[in-house]
N, C-alpha and C positions, 0 to 999 in steps of 0.2 A: 503494500500500499504506499509506503514511504517513497519508493521509486516512481510510482504512478503520479503522486502529488508533485514530485520534483520535475517530472516531465511535462505535466499539464499546466502548472502554475505559470511558467514563461509564456505558453501559448495564450492563456487567459489574458495576461498583461498585454501581450502584443495585440491581441484581438480587441482590446479596450482602448487602443490609441484613438484619440479624437480625430474626427474628420469634419470638413466643411463641404458645403455643396454650392456649386456655382453653375450658372448658365452663361455661356459666352456668346456674344453677338456683336453686331455691327450697326452703326447709324452714321448719318452725315449731317451733324449739327449745323444749323444755319438759321439766320433770321428770315431768309427769303422763303416765301410760300409757293413760288411758281413751280409747277412741275417741269423739270428739265431733263427727265430721262432717268435711267437706272445704270448703276455700276454693277455688272453681273460677273460673278466669279465662282470658281469651284475651290473651296477651301479643303485642304487635305490634312493639315496638322496644326495643332495649337500647342505652344510651349510657354511655360511660365518660367521666369528667371528667378533662381534662388541661389545665393552664394556664388554669383558670377558664372553659373552654368544654366542652360535651359533644360527643363524637365518636361517631357511630353505628357500632357494631361488629356489629350484627345487626338485620335488619329482615325480618319475615315475618309469620305469624300462627300461633300455636301454642296449642292448648287445653291448660291445665295444671291438675291437681288436686292440691292440697297438703293432706295430712291435718292437721287441727288438733292442735296439741300433739304433733307427731311430729318426731323428728329425721332422718327419711328425706329424702334429696336427691332432688328431682324436676327433671330437666333441662328447660330451656326450649329450648336450642339443639339438643338431641338429637345433638350431636356437638361436637368441639372445633373452635374457630374461631380464625383468626389475629388477633392484636393486636400493636400495637407495644410492645416492652418498655418499662417505665417504672414510676413510682410512682403508684399510684391510691388515692384515698380515698373516692370516691363513684361510684355508679352510678345511672342513672335508667331506670326502666322505664315504658313506655307500655302500658296495657291498655285494651280497649274494652268490657269487661264483667267484672263480678265478682259471684259468687253465693256463698251459703252453703248447703251441701247436708248435710242430716242425714236420710238415707233414712227415709221416702219423701218428705219435704218439701224443697222448694228455695225459697230466698228471694233475689230479685235485690237486690243491694246498690248496684251501679253499672251503669248501662246506657248510658254515654257514654264517650268517650275521656277517660282519666284518667292523670295521671303522678304517680309518687312517687319519692323519692330515698332510697336506703339509703347510710348513711355507715359507714365503717370506724373503729374506735377510733383507729388510727394508719395511716400509709401502708402499703399493700400493695405490696411491691416484686416486680415480675415481670421476671425476667431473660430474656435471649435464650435460646431453646431450652427454656424451662420449659413443662411441661404441668401446668396446675393446674385445679381446679374452683373457680370463684368461686360463692359461695352467698349468697343474700339470705334472711335469716331474717325472716319476715313479722310476727313478734311479735303474733299475733292476740289474746293475752290482754289487751293494752293498749287495743285498739280495738273488738273484736268481742264482743257479748253473745250467747253461744250459746243462752241461754234464750229471748230474744225474737227471735233470728235477725236482729238489726239492728246497725248501727254504734252504739256507745255514744254517748249524748248528750254533746256537748262534745268529741268526738274525731273524727278523720278516719281513713279507711281506710289501713292500712299505717303508721300512726303508730309511730315508733320502730324502723322497719325498719333492719336492720344488714347491712353487707357483710363477709363473711369469706372466708377460704380454707377450703374444706371438706375435712376429713380423715376423715369418716365416723364411725361409732360406735366 
């Protein structure tokens, strides 16, 4: 019996480690209300930075359409996922295609695997048992020319992306 307790106790302690739940999504915060089209992408991986390394928290393939200059949250994960509680300041997304769509026209912006990082203004503290929505604002006004349907010259896609806790409208 003593051996059994010695073997089981560490498993119980490990199993009781606290977790937090997050849903990760995108939006394009703006004061403008005009419908300007959508940035359409396929997200394949989400990684959170901890101790100067990125840890994968989600890996799949999800087609996401983010309305340009709209504060509406669009989920990537489509559900809450478990993460380790902690302080986070950056998140890295991997996409394998990005297009700009302004019906009826669609323009491919990126057609290969591409990573971008979104940084928070300060550490986002996620405590044990928290349920939060983490949102990346794609900041399209700084890098996307909606008239030419191209990335602005001298800029890169998702330049100035920011990580925030999403509280809705």
